[in-house]
mmCIF file as Biopython writes it, N, C-alpha, C and O atoms, coordinates in Angstrom:
data_model
#
loop_
_atom_site.group_PDB
_atom_site.id
_atom_site.type_symbol
_atom_site.label_atom_id
_atom_site.label_alt_id
_atom_site.label_comp_id
_atom_site.label_asym_id
_atom_site.label_entity_id
_atom_site.label_seq_id
_atom_site.pdbx_PDB_ins_code
_atom_site.Cartn_x
_atom_site.Cartn_y
_atom_site.Cartn_z
_atom_site.occupancy
_atom_site.B_iso_or_equiv
_atom_site.auth_seq_id
_atom_site.auth_asym_id
_atom_site.pdbx_PDB_model_num
ATOM 1   N N  . MET A ? 1  ? -18.589 -11.342 29.004 1.0 0.0 1  A 1 
ATOM 2   C CA . MET A ? 1  ? -18.119 -12.713 28.923 1.0 0.0 1  A 1 
ATOM 3   C C  . MET A ? 1  ? -17.275 -13.009 30.157 1.0 0.0 1  A 1 
ATOM 4   O O  . MET A ? 1  ? -16.345 -12.258 30.450 1.0 0.0 1  A 1 
ATOM 5   N N  . PHE A ? 2  ? -17.563 -14.045 30.863 1.0 0.0 2  A 1 
ATOM 6   C CA . PHE A ? 2  ? -16.876 -14.399 32.093 1.0 0.0 2  A 1 
ATOM 7   C C  . PHE A ? 2  ? -15.420 -14.763 31.808 1.0 0.0 2  A 1 
ATOM 8   O O  . PHE A ? 2  ? -15.133 -15.542 30.899 1.0 0.0 2  A 1 
ATOM 9   N N  . GLY A ? 3  ? -14.511 -14.198 32.586 1.0 0.0 3  A 1 
ATOM 10  C CA . GLY A ? 3  ? -13.103 -14.528 32.467 1.0 0.0 3  A 1 
ATOM 11  C C  . GLY A ? 3  ? -12.357 -13.801 31.366 1.0 0.0 3  A 1 
ATOM 12  O O  . GLY A ? 3  ? -11.166 -14.047 31.177 1.0 0.0 3  A 1 
ATOM 13  N N  . THR A ? 4  ? -13.006 -12.925 30.642 1.0 0.0 4  A 1 
ATOM 14  C CA . THR A ? 4  ? -12.353 -12.203 29.561 1.0 0.0 4  A 1 
ATOM 15  C C  . THR A ? 4  ? -11.391 -11.176 30.136 1.0 0.0 4  A 1 
ATOM 16  O O  . THR A ? 4  ? -11.731 -10.460 31.078 1.0 0.0 4  A 1 
ATOM 17  N N  . LYS A ? 5  ? -10.202 -11.104 29.575 1.0 0.0 5  A 1 
ATOM 18  C CA . LYS A ? 5  ? -9.205  -10.113 29.961 1.0 0.0 5  A 1 
ATOM 19  C C  . LYS A ? 5  ? -8.952  -9.211  28.769 1.0 0.0 5  A 1 
ATOM 20  O O  . LYS A ? 5  ? -9.000  -9.656  27.622 1.0 0.0 5  A 1 
ATOM 21  N N  . TYR A ? 6  ? -8.682  -7.944  29.040 1.0 0.0 6  A 1 
ATOM 22  C CA . TYR A ? 6  ? -8.423  -6.958  27.994 1.0 0.0 6  A 1 
ATOM 23  C C  . TYR A ? 6  ? -7.006  -6.439  28.166 1.0 0.0 6  A 1 
ATOM 24  O O  . TYR A ? 6  ? -6.656  -5.905  29.218 1.0 0.0 6  A 1 
ATOM 25  N N  . GLY A ? 7  ? -6.188  -6.598  27.127 1.0 0.0 7  A 1 
ATOM 26  C CA . GLY A ? 7  ? -4.793  -6.184  27.188 1.0 0.0 7  A 1 
ATOM 27  C C  . GLY A ? 7  ? -4.531  -4.920  26.392 1.0 0.0 7  A 1 
ATOM 28  O O  . GLY A ? 7  ? -5.082  -4.727  25.308 1.0 0.0 7  A 1 
ATOM 29  N N  . CYS A ? 8  ? -3.684  -4.060  26.942 1.0 0.0 8  A 1 
ATOM 30  C CA . CYS A ? 8  ? -3.284  -2.837  26.267 1.0 0.0 8  A 1 
ATOM 31  C C  . CYS A ? 8  ? -2.222  -3.175  25.224 1.0 0.0 8  A 1 
ATOM 32  O O  . CYS A ? 8  ? -1.189  -3.758  25.551 1.0 0.0 8  A 1 
ATOM 33  N N  . GLY A ? 9  ? -2.476  -2.811  23.986 1.0 0.0 9  A 1 
ATOM 34  C CA . GLY A ? 9  ? -1.534  -3.079  22.910 1.0 0.0 9  A 1 
ATOM 35  C C  . GLY A ? 9  ? -0.265  -2.261  23.004 1.0 0.0 9  A 1 
ATOM 36  O O  . GLY A ? 9  ? 0.749   -2.636  22.414 1.0 0.0 9  A 1 
ATOM 37  N N  . ALA A ? 10 ? -0.292  -1.152  23.730 1.0 0.0 10 A 1 
ATOM 38  C CA . ALA A ? 10 ? 0.876   -0.285  23.835 1.0 0.0 10 A 1 
ATOM 39  C C  . ALA A ? 10 ? 1.847   -0.723  24.922 1.0 0.0 10 A 1 
ATOM 40  O O  . ALA A ? 10 ? 3.061   -0.670  24.722 1.0 0.0 10 A 1 
ATOM 41  N N  . CYS A ? 11 ? 1.327   -1.158  26.077 1.0 0.0 11 A 1 
ATOM 42  C CA . CYS A ? 11 ? 2.233   -1.470  27.193 1.0 0.0 11 A 1 
ATOM 43  C C  . CYS A ? 11 ? 2.018   -2.857  27.796 1.0 0.0 11 A 1 
ATOM 44  O O  . CYS A ? 11 ? 2.803   -3.288  28.641 1.0 0.0 11 A 1 
ATOM 45  N N  . GLY A ? 12 ? 0.969   -3.558  27.378 1.0 0.0 12 A 1 
ATOM 46  C CA . GLY A ? 12 ? 0.735   -4.910  27.877 1.0 0.0 12 A 1 
ATOM 47  C C  . GLY A ? 12 ? -0.057  -5.000  29.169 1.0 0.0 12 A 1 
ATOM 48  O O  . GLY A ? 12 ? -0.293  -6.104  29.660 1.0 0.0 12 A 1 
ATOM 49  N N  . ALA A ? 13 ? -0.476  -3.873  29.735 1.0 0.0 13 A 1 
ATOM 50  C CA . ALA A ? 13 ? -1.275  -3.906  30.962 1.0 0.0 13 A 1 
ATOM 51  C C  . ALA A ? 13 ? -2.573  -4.671  30.698 1.0 0.0 13 A 1 
ATOM 52  O O  . ALA A ? 13 ? -3.135  -4.599  29.605 1.0 0.0 13 A 1 
ATOM 53  N N  . ILE A ? 14 ? -3.042  -5.405  31.711 1.0 0.0 14 A 1 
ATOM 54  C CA . ILE A ? 14 ? -4.236  -6.243  31.582 1.0 0.0 14 A 1 
ATOM 55  C C  . ILE A ? 14 ? -5.356  -5.670  32.451 1.0 0.0 14 A 1 
ATOM 56  O O  . ILE A ? 14 ? -5.126  -5.241  33.582 1.0 0.0 14 A 1 
ATOM 57  N N  . PHE A ? 15 ? -6.575  -5.673  31.897 1.0 0.0 15 A 1 
ATOM 58  C CA . PHE A ? 15 ? -7.741  -5.156  32.601 1.0 0.0 15 A 1 
ATOM 59  C C  . PHE A ? 15 ? -8.882  -6.147  32.496 1.0 0.0 15 A 1 
ATOM 60  O O  . PHE A ? 15 ? -8.979  -6.890  31.519 1.0 0.0 15 A 1 
ATOM 61  N N  . LYS A ? 16 ? -9.753  -6.160  33.509 1.0 0.0 16 A 1 
ATOM 62  C CA . LYS A ? 16 ? -10.891 -7.078  33.464 1.0 0.0 16 A 1 
ATOM 63  C C  . LYS A ? 16 ? -12.079 -6.479  32.732 1.0 0.0 16 A 1 
ATOM 64  O O  . LYS A ? 16 ? -12.962 -7.211  32.284 1.0 0.0 16 A 1 
ATOM 65  N N  . ASP A ? 17 ? -12.114 -5.151  32.601 1.0 0.0 17 A 1 
ATOM 66  C CA . ASP A ? 17 ? -13.214 -4.484  31.911 1.0 0.0 17 A 1 
ATOM 67  C C  . ASP A ? 17 ? -12.707 -3.713  30.702 1.0 0.0 17 A 1 
ATOM 68  O O  . ASP A ? 17 ? -11.646 -3.093  30.755 1.0 0.0 17 A 1 
ATOM 69  N N  . ARG A ? 18 ? -13.459 -3.752  29.622 1.0 0.0 18 A 1 
ATOM 70  C CA . ARG A ? 18 ? -13.114 -3.027  28.396 1.0 0.0 18 A 1 
ATOM 71  C C  . ARG A ? 18 ? -13.040 -1.527  28.660 1.0 0.0 18 A 1 
ATOM 72  O O  . ARG A ? 18 ? -12.169 -0.836  28.131 1.0 0.0 18 A 1 
ATOM 73  N N  . GLU A ? 19 ? -13.962 -1.033  29.481 1.0 0.0 19 A 1 
ATOM 74  C CA . GLU A ? 19 ? -13.993 0.393   29.792 1.0 0.0 19 A 1 
ATOM 75  C C  . GLU A ? 19 ? -12.721 0.835   30.507 1.0 0.0 19 A 1 
ATOM 76  O O  . GLU A ? 19 ? -12.207 1.922   30.244 1.0 0.0 19 A 1 
ATOM 77  N N  . ASP A ? 20 ? -12.207 -0.010  31.418 1.0 0.0 20 A 1 
ATOM 78  C CA . ASP A ? 20 ? -10.961 0.311   32.119 1.0 0.0 20 A 1 
ATOM 79  C C  . ASP A ? 20 ? -9.790  0.376   31.139 1.0 0.0 20 A 1 
ATOM 80  O O  . ASP A ? 20 ? -8.926  1.246   31.254 1.0 0.0 20 A 1 
ATOM 81  N N  . LEU A ? 21 ? -9.765  -0.542  30.181 1.0 0.0 21 A 1 
ATOM 82  C CA . LEU A ? 21 ? -8.713  -0.527  29.163 1.0 0.0 21 A 1 
ATOM 83  C C  . LEU A ? 21 ? -8.776  0.756   28.347 1.0 0.0 21 A 1 
ATOM 84  O O  . LEU A ? 21 ? -7.748  1.396   28.124 1.0 0.0 21 A 1 
ATOM 85  N N  . LEU A ? 22 ? -9.959  1.138   27.900 1.0 0.0 22 A 1 
ATOM 86  C CA . LEU A ? 22 ? -10.091 2.341   27.082 1.0 0.0 22 A 1 
ATOM 87  C C  . LEU A ? 22 ? -9.714  3.592   27.869 1.0 0.0 22 A 1 
ATOM 88  O O  . LEU A ? 22 ? -9.079  4.492   27.321 1.0 0.0 22 A 1 
ATOM 89  N N  . LYS A ? 23 ? -10.092 3.664   29.145 1.0 0.0 23 A 1 
ATOM 90  C CA . LYS A ? 23 ? -9.719  4.813   29.982 1.0 0.0 23 A 1 
ATOM 91  C C  . LYS A ? 23 ? -8.208  4.843   30.180 1.0 0.0 23 A 1 
ATOM 92  O O  . LYS A ? 23 ? -7.595  5.908   30.112 1.0 0.0 23 A 1 
ATOM 93  N N  . HIS A ? 24 ? -7.610  3.690   30.422 1.0 0.0 24 A 1 
ATOM 94  C CA . HIS A ? 24 ? -6.160  3.582   30.571 1.0 0.0 24 A 1 
ATOM 95  C C  . HIS A ? 24 ? -5.452  4.102   29.327 1.0 0.0 24 A 1 
ATOM 96  O O  . HIS A ? 24 ? -4.524  4.905   29.427 1.0 0.0 24 A 1 
ATOM 97  N N  . ALA A ? 25 ? -5.885  3.651   28.167 1.0 0.0 25 A 1 
ATOM 98  C CA . ALA A ? 25 ? -5.243  4.055   26.911 1.0 0.0 25 A 1 
ATOM 99  C C  . ALA A ? 25 ? -5.372  5.558   26.697 1.0 0.0 25 A 1 
ATOM 100 O O  . ALA A ? 25 ? -4.425  6.213   26.260 1.0 0.0 25 A 1 
ATOM 101 N N  . GLN A ? 26 ? -6.531  6.095   27.002 1.0 0.0 26 A 1 
ATOM 102 C CA . GLN A ? 26 ? -6.741  7.538   26.819 1.0 0.0 26 A 1 
ATOM 103 C C  . GLN A ? 26 ? -5.906  8.332   27.821 1.0 0.0 26 A 1 
ATOM 104 O O  . GLN A ? 26 ? -5.259  9.310   27.447 1.0 0.0 26 A 1 
ATOM 105 N N  . ASP A ? 27 ? -5.916  7.925   29.075 1.0 0.0 27 A 1 
ATOM 106 C CA . ASP A ? 27 ? -5.216  8.671   30.122 1.0 0.0 27 A 1 
ATOM 107 C C  . ASP A ? 27 ? -3.702  8.518   30.047 1.0 0.0 27 A 1 
ATOM 108 O O  . ASP A ? 27 ? -2.972  9.504   30.155 1.0 0.0 27 A 1 
ATOM 109 N N  . LEU A ? 28 ? -3.232  7.303   29.865 1.0 0.0 28 A 1 
ATOM 110 C CA . LEU A ? 28 ? -1.794  7.051   29.931 1.0 0.0 28 A 1 
ATOM 111 C C  . LEU A ? 28 ? -1.080  7.233   28.599 1.0 0.0 28 A 1 
ATOM 112 O O  . LEU A ? 28 ? 0.018   7.787   28.551 1.0 0.0 28 A 1 
ATOM 113 N N  . HIS A ? 29 ? -1.690  6.777   27.539 1.0 0.0 29 A 1 
ATOM 114 C CA . HIS A ? 29 ? -1.025  6.801   26.238 1.0 0.0 29 A 1 
ATOM 115 C C  . HIS A ? 29 ? -1.473  7.972   25.371 1.0 0.0 29 A 1 
ATOM 116 O O  . HIS A ? 29 ? -0.934  8.190   24.286 1.0 0.0 29 A 1 
ATOM 117 N N  . ASP A ? 30 ? -2.458  8.723   25.850 1.0 0.0 30 A 1 
ATOM 118 C CA . ASP A ? 30 ? -2.950  9.931   25.171 1.0 0.0 30 A 1 
ATOM 119 C C  . ASP A ? 30 ? -3.297  9.672   23.712 1.0 0.0 30 A 1 
ATOM 120 O O  . ASP A ? 30 ? -2.924  10.436  22.822 1.0 0.0 30 A 1 
ATOM 121 N N  . LYS A ? 31 ? -4.011  8.590   23.488 1.0 0.0 31 A 1 
ATOM 122 C CA . LYS A ? 31 ? -4.432  8.236   22.131 1.0 0.0 31 A 1 
ATOM 123 C C  . LYS A ? 31 ? -5.936  8.393   22.027 1.0 0.0 31 A 1 
ATOM 124 O O  . LYS A ? 31 ? -6.663  8.152   22.990 1.0 0.0 31 A 1 
ATOM 125 N N  . LYS A ? 32 ? -6.386  8.785   20.888 1.0 0.0 32 A 1 
ATOM 126 C CA . LYS A ? 32 ? -7.817  8.792   20.620 1.0 0.0 32 A 1 
ATOM 127 C C  . LYS A ? 32 ? -8.098  7.605   19.708 1.0 0.0 32 A 1 
ATOM 128 O O  . LYS A ? 32 ? -7.729  7.609   18.533 1.0 0.0 32 A 1 
ATOM 129 N N  . THR A ? 33 ? -8.747  6.601   20.255 1.0 0.0 33 A 1 
ATOM 130 C CA . THR A ? 33 ? -9.078  5.418   19.483 1.0 0.0 33 A 1 
ATOM 131 C C  . THR A ? 33 ? -10.293 5.706   18.621 1.0 0.0 33 A 1 
ATOM 132 O O  . THR A ? 33 ? -11.335 6.140   19.111 1.0 0.0 33 A 1 
ATOM 133 N N  . THR A ? 34 ? -10.140 5.458   17.332 1.0 0.0 34 A 1 
ATOM 134 C CA . THR A ? 34 ? -11.269 5.702   16.454 1.0 0.0 34 A 1 
ATOM 135 C C  . THR A ? 34 ? -11.824 4.411   15.868 1.0 0.0 34 A 1 
ATOM 136 O O  . THR A ? 34 ? -12.964 4.391   15.403 1.0 0.0 34 A 1 
ATOM 137 N N  . TYR A ? 35 ? -11.058 3.352   15.881 1.0 0.0 35 A 1 
ATOM 138 C CA . TYR A ? 35 ? -11.500 2.074   15.321 1.0 0.0 35 A 1 
ATOM 139 C C  . TYR A ? 35 ? -11.278 0.978   16.355 1.0 0.0 35 A 1 
ATOM 140 O O  . TYR A ? 35 ? -10.160 0.782   16.833 1.0 0.0 35 A 1 
ATOM 141 N N  . LEU A ? 36 ? -12.346 0.264   16.699 1.0 0.0 36 A 1 
ATOM 142 C CA . LEU A ? 36 ? -12.279 -0.810  17.674 1.0 0.0 36 A 1 
ATOM 143 C C  . LEU A ? 36 ? -12.789 -2.092  17.029 1.0 0.0 36 A 1 
ATOM 144 O O  . LEU A ? 36 ? -13.911 -2.135  16.524 1.0 0.0 36 A 1 
ATOM 145 N N  . CYS A ? 37 ? -11.974 -3.121  17.047 1.0 0.0 37 A 1 
ATOM 146 C CA . CYS A ? 37 ? -12.358 -4.419  16.493 1.0 0.0 37 A 1 
ATOM 147 C C  . CYS A ? 37 ? -13.333 -5.091  17.458 1.0 0.0 37 A 1 
ATOM 148 O O  . CYS A ? 37 ? -12.988 -5.348  18.612 1.0 0.0 37 A 1 
ATOM 149 N N  . ILE A ? 38 ? -14.538 -5.373  16.994 1.0 0.0 38 A 1 
ATOM 150 C CA . ILE A ? 38 ? -15.528 -6.005  17.867 1.0 0.0 38 A 1 
ATOM 151 C C  . ILE A ? 38 ? -15.284 -7.504  18.027 1.0 0.0 38 A 1 
ATOM 152 O O  . ILE A ? 38 ? -15.903 -8.148  18.875 1.0 0.0 38 A 1 
ATOM 153 N N  . THR A ? 39 ? -14.390 -8.055  17.221 1.0 0.0 39 A 1 
ATOM 154 C CA . THR A ? 39 ? -14.063 -9.474  17.328 1.0 0.0 39 A 1 
ATOM 155 C C  . THR A ? 39 ? -13.079 -9.735  18.465 1.0 0.0 39 A 1 
ATOM 156 O O  . THR A ? 39 ? -13.242 -10.694 19.219 1.0 0.0 39 A 1 
ATOM 157 N N  . CYS A ? 40 ? -12.046 -8.874  18.593 1.0 0.0 40 A 1 
ATOM 158 C CA . CYS A ? 40 ? -11.029 -9.111  19.617 1.0 0.0 40 A 1 
ATOM 159 C C  . CYS A ? 40 ? -10.778 -7.893  20.507 1.0 0.0 40 A 1 
ATOM 160 O O  . CYS A ? 40 ? -9.914  -7.952  21.383 1.0 0.0 40 A 1 
ATOM 161 N N  . ASP A ? 41 ? -11.501 -6.803  20.311 1.0 0.0 41 A 1 
ATOM 162 C CA . ASP A ? 41 ? -11.400 -5.583  21.108 1.0 0.0 41 A 1 
ATOM 163 C C  . ASP A ? 41 ? -10.068 -4.847  20.978 1.0 0.0 41 A 1 
ATOM 164 O O  . ASP A ? 41 ? -9.754  -4.000  21.814 1.0 0.0 41 A 1 
ATOM 165 N N  . GLU A ? 42 ? -9.290  -5.150  19.960 1.0 0.0 42 A 1 
ATOM 166 C CA . GLU A ? 42 ? -8.077  -4.373  19.709 1.0 0.0 42 A 1 
ATOM 167 C C  . GLU A ? 42 ? -8.497  -3.038  19.096 1.0 0.0 42 A 1 
ATOM 168 O O  . GLU A ? 42 ? -9.469  -2.973  18.344 1.0 0.0 42 A 1 
ATOM 169 N N  . SER A ? 43 ? -7.766  -1.985  19.417 1.0 0.0 43 A 1 
ATOM 170 C CA . SER A ? 43 ? -8.137  -0.664  18.921 1.0 0.0 43 A 1 
ATOM 171 C C  . SER A ? 43 ? -7.052  -0.095  18.008 1.0 0.0 43 A 1 
ATOM 172 O O  . SER A ? 43 ? -5.876  -0.442  18.113 1.0 0.0 43 A 1 
ATOM 173 N N  . PHE A ? 44 ? -7.487  0.793   17.104 1.0 0.0 44 A 1 
ATOM 174 C CA . PHE A ? 44 ? -6.600  1.365   16.092 1.0 0.0 44 A 1 
ATOM 175 C C  . PHE A ? 44 ? -6.867  2.845   15.934 1.0 0.0 44 A 1 
ATOM 176 O O  . PHE A ? 44 ? -8.002  3.303   16.068 1.0 0.0 44 A 1 
ATOM 177 N N  . GLU A ? 45 ? -5.812  3.589   15.647 1.0 0.0 45 A 1 
ATOM 178 C CA . GLU A ? 45 ? -5.935  5.034   15.483 1.0 0.0 45 A 1 
ATOM 179 C C  . GLU A ? 45 ? -6.364  5.433   14.082 1.0 0.0 45 A 1 
ATOM 180 O O  . GLU A ? 45 ? -6.894  6.527   13.890 1.0 0.0 45 A 1 
ATOM 181 N N  . ASN A ? 46 ? -6.147  4.568   13.102 1.0 0.0 46 A 1 
ATOM 182 C CA . ASN A ? 46 ? -6.521  4.949   11.738 1.0 0.0 46 A 1 
ATOM 183 C C  . ASN A ? 46 ? -7.173  3.777   11.007 1.0 0.0 46 A 1 
ATOM 184 O O  . ASN A ? 46 ? -7.008  2.615   11.377 1.0 0.0 46 A 1 
ATOM 185 N N  . GLU A ? 47 ? -7.906  4.117   9.975  1.0 0.0 47 A 1 
ATOM 186 C CA . GLU A ? 47 ? -8.681  3.127   9.226  1.0 0.0 47 A 1 
ATOM 187 C C  . GLU A ? 47 ? -7.799  2.108   8.521  1.0 0.0 47 A 1 
ATOM 188 O O  . GLU A ? 47 ? -8.145  0.928   8.463  1.0 0.0 47 A 1 
ATOM 189 N N  . SER A ? 48 ? -6.675  2.541   7.990  1.0 0.0 48 A 1 
ATOM 190 C CA . SER A ? 48 ? -5.821  1.600   7.252  1.0 0.0 48 A 1 
ATOM 191 C C  . SER A ? 48 ? -5.265  0.511   8.169  1.0 0.0 48 A 1 
ATOM 192 O O  . SER A ? 48 ? -5.204  -0.651  7.768  1.0 0.0 48 A 1 
ATOM 193 N N  . SER A ? 49 ? -4.865  0.859   9.374  1.0 0.0 49 A 1 
ATOM 194 C CA . SER A ? 49 ? -4.383  -0.143  10.326 1.0 0.0 49 A 1 
ATOM 195 C C  . SER A ? 49 ? -5.503  -1.095  10.725 1.0 0.0 49 A 1 
ATOM 196 O O  . SER A ? 49 ? -5.287  -2.300  10.850 1.0 0.0 49 A 1 
ATOM 197 N N  . PHE A ? 50 ? -6.692  -0.551  10.924 1.0 0.0 50 A 1 
ATOM 198 C CA . PHE A ? 50 ? -7.851  -1.370  11.268 1.0 0.0 50 A 1 
ATOM 199 C C  . PHE A ? 50 ? -8.172  -2.357  10.154 1.0 0.0 50 A 1 
ATOM 200 O O  . PHE A ? 50 ? -8.389  -3.541  10.413 1.0 0.0 50 A 1 
ATOM 201 N N  . ARG A ? 51 ? -8.204  -1.877  8.921  1.0 0.0 51 A 1 
ATOM 202 C CA . ARG A ? 51 ? -8.518  -2.758  7.782  1.0 0.0 51 A 1 
ATOM 203 C C  . ARG A ? 51 ? -7.458  -3.845  7.607  1.0 0.0 51 A 1 
ATOM 204 O O  . ARG A ? 51 ? -7.789  -4.993  7.313  1.0 0.0 51 A 1 
ATOM 205 N N  . MET A ? 52 ? -6.191  -3.489  7.786  1.0 0.0 52 A 1 
ATOM 206 C CA . MET A ? 52 ? -5.117  -4.471  7.671  1.0 0.0 52 A 1 
ATOM 207 C C  . MET A ? 52 ? -5.262  -5.539  8.766  1.0 0.0 52 A 1 
ATOM 208 O O  . MET A ? 52 ? -5.070  -6.726  8.502  1.0 0.0 52 A 1 
ATOM 209 N N  . HIS A ? 53 ? -5.595  -5.126  9.974  1.0 0.0 53 A 1 
ATOM 210 C CA . HIS A ? 53 ? -5.827  -6.055  11.073 1.0 0.0 53 A 1 
ATOM 211 C C  . HIS A ? 53 ? -6.969  -7.014  10.745 1.0 0.0 53 A 1 
ATOM 212 O O  . HIS A ? 53 ? -6.841  -8.223  10.940 1.0 0.0 53 A 1 
ATOM 213 N N  . MET A ? 54 ? -8.074  -6.482  10.251 1.0 0.0 54 A 1 
ATOM 214 C CA . MET A ? 54 ? -9.234  -7.308  9.937  1.0 0.0 54 A 1 
ATOM 215 C C  . MET A ? 54 ? -8.887  -8.346  8.860  1.0 0.0 54 A 1 
ATOM 216 O O  . MET A ? 54 ? -9.277  -9.508  8.963  1.0 0.0 54 A 1 
ATOM 217 N N  . ALA A ? 55 ? -8.162  -7.921  7.843  1.0 0.0 55 A 1 
ATOM 218 C CA . ALA A ? 55 ? -7.786  -8.832  6.755  1.0 0.0 55 A 1 
ATOM 219 C C  . ALA A ? 55 ? -6.787  -9.887  7.235  1.0 0.0 55 A 1 
ATOM 220 O O  . ALA A ? 55 ? -6.941  -11.071 6.934  1.0 0.0 55 A 1 
ATOM 221 N N  . ARG A ? 56 ? -5.781  -9.466  7.968  1.0 0.0 56 A 1 
ATOM 222 C CA . ARG A ? 56 ? -4.714  -10.369 8.399  1.0 0.0 56 A 1 
ATOM 223 C C  . ARG A ? 56 ? -5.167  -11.299 9.517  1.0 0.0 56 A 1 
ATOM 224 O O  . ARG A ? 56 ? -4.942  -12.507 9.445  1.0 0.0 56 A 1 
ATOM 225 N N  . ASP A ? 57 ? -5.802  -10.750 10.547 1.0 0.0 57 A 1 
ATOM 226 C CA . ASP A ? 57 ? -6.098  -11.529 11.752 1.0 0.0 57 A 1 
ATOM 227 C C  . ASP A ? 57 ? -7.452  -12.229 11.732 1.0 0.0 57 A 1 
ATOM 228 O O  . ASP A ? 57 ? -7.633  -13.263 12.375 1.0 0.0 57 A 1 
ATOM 229 N N  . HIS A ? 58 ? -8.399  -11.664 10.995 1.0 0.0 58 A 1 
ATOM 230 C CA . HIS A ? 58 ? -9.751  -12.236 11.006 1.0 0.0 58 A 1 
ATOM 231 C C  . HIS A ? 58 ? -10.243 -12.667 9.624  1.0 0.0 58 A 1 
ATOM 232 O O  . HIS A ? 58 ? -11.344 -13.199 9.483  1.0 0.0 58 A 1 
ATOM 233 N N  . ARG A ? 59 ? -9.421  -12.433 8.620  1.0 0.0 59 A 1 
ATOM 234 C CA . ARG A ? 59 ? -9.749  -12.805 7.238  1.0 0.0 59 A 1 
ATOM 235 C C  . ARG A ? 59 ? -11.079 -12.201 6.772  1.0 0.0 59 A 1 
ATOM 236 O O  . ARG A ? 59 ? -11.853 -12.837 6.057  1.0 0.0 59 A 1 
ATOM 237 N N  . ILE A ? 60 ? -11.319 -10.957 7.199  1.0 0.0 60 A 1 
ATOM 238 C CA . ILE A ? 60 ? -12.543 -10.245 6.806  1.0 0.0 60 A 1 
ATOM 239 C C  . ILE A ? 60 ? -12.165 -9.125  5.874  1.0 0.0 60 A 1 
ATOM 240 O O  . ILE A ? 60 ? -13.035 -8.386  5.412  1.0 0.0 60 A 1 
#
């Protein structure tokens, strides 16, 4: 998608590519992302946080 920016939820860094964001999170924050929201590209380490996000932010 043209003009889409990807922000790091941990430190606020902004990236133009999703892959750069995921590499940044893995390298800098040493997190293993297991759940990625396909609606807004936010990532979560556990299922309960992901489900709460989906219910609260996307009403799914």
